[in-house]
C-alpha positions in Angstrom: -0.2 0.2 -0.1 1.4 3.3 -0.9 1.4 6.0 1.8 2.3 9.3 1.2 5.1 8.2 -1.3 6.4 5.5 0.4 5.3 1.6 0.4 4.8 0.6 3.8 7.1 -2.6 2.7 9.8 0.1 2.6 9.6 -0.3 6.7 10.5 -3.9 6.6 13.0 -3.2 3.5 14.9 -0.8 6.0 14.0 2.1 3.6 11.5 3.8 6.1 12.5 4.4 9.7 10.4 3.6 12.9 10.6 7.2 13.4 9.2 8.3 10.0 6.6 6.2 10.3 5.4 7.5 13.7 5.5 10.9 12.1 3.3 9.9 9.5 0.8 8.3 11.7 0.9 11.5 13.9 0.0 13.6 10.6 -3.1 11.6 10.4 -6.3 13.7 11.1 -7.3 13.6 14.6 -10.7 11.7 13.7 -9.0 8.9 11.6 -9.5 5.4 12.9 -5.7 4.9 13.4 -5.4 7.9 15.6 -8.5 6.8 17.8 -7.3 3.5 18.1 -3.8 4.7 19.1 -5.2 7.1 21.7 -7.3 4.1 23.5 -10.2 4.5 21.5 -11.0 8.0 22.4 -10.9 10.9 19.8 -8.5 13.5 19.6 -9.7 17.2 19.6 -9.7 18.9 15.9 -8.4 22.4 15.3 -11.9 23.4 15.0 -12.8 21.9 18.4 -10.0 24.0 19.9 -10.6 27.2 18.2 -14.2 26.9 19.0 -13.7 26.5 23.0 -11.2 29.6 22.9 -13.8 31.5 20.7 -16.5 31.0 23.2 -14.4 31.6 26.3 -13.3 35.0 24.6 -17.1 35.9 23.8 -18.1 35.3 27.4 -15.1 37.3 29.0 -16.1 40.2 26.9 -19.7 39.6 27.7 -18.8 39.7 31.6 -16.4 42.8 31.2 -19.1 44.8 29.3 -21.8 43.7 31.9 -19.3 44.8 34.7 -18.3 47.8 33.3 -21.6 48.9 32.4 -23.6 48.1 35.7 -20.3 49.4 37.9 -20.3 45.6 39.8 -16.8 44.0 40.0 -15.8 41.9 37.0 -16.3 38.0 37.7 -14.2 35.6 35.7 -16.8 33.6 34.0 -16.4 29.6 33.8 -14.3 28.2 30.9 -16.3 26.2 28.3 -15.5 22.3 29.0 -12.9 21.0 27.1 -13.5 17.4 26.8 -10.1 16.5 25.4 -8.1 17.3 28.5 -8.9 14.0 29.7 -7.5 12.3 26.3 -3.6 11.9 26.1 -1.5 11.4 22.7 1.4 10.1 24.3 1.7 6.9 22.1 4.7 6.2 20.6 5.6 3.6 18.0 8.8 2.1 19.1 11.2 0.0 17.0 10.9 -2.9 19.6 6.9 -2.9 18.8 7.8 -2.5 15.1 10.2 -5.8 15.5 7.6 -7.6 17.5 5.1 -6.8 14.8 7.2 -8.0 12.0 7.7 -11.3 13.8 3.9 -11.6 14.4 3.2 -11.3 10.7 5.9 -13.0 9.2 5.1 -15.3 6.3 6.9 -18.4 6.7 
C-alpha cells in the first residue's frame, strides 16, 4: 500500500525508519481510525474543536467585562467552556521494539 510516496513494505526493507512511520501516523487527521485506536479508542480534538472553545471563552469574557463596566459591579471571571479533550492523551509512541515484534508476528513463513 502506497502511503505519501512510500510503500509500507519499505519499513521492513529498511528504507523507512520507525521514526518516519511515527511522524506519518501523527500526521493523520485526529478523527482517523488509526489515531483513535492509538489513543485508547478516544477521539482527539480537531483544530476547530479547540478554536471553537477558545472563541466561546473569549465571547464570554467580553460579555462579562461589558456587563461589569456597564453596571458598575466587580468583574467576575466566567467559567471556561468545558474541554472534553483534557482527559485525552496523545502520548502513544511507536517504538522500534514494537515494530520488530509486529514484524515477527506477521512474518510469512
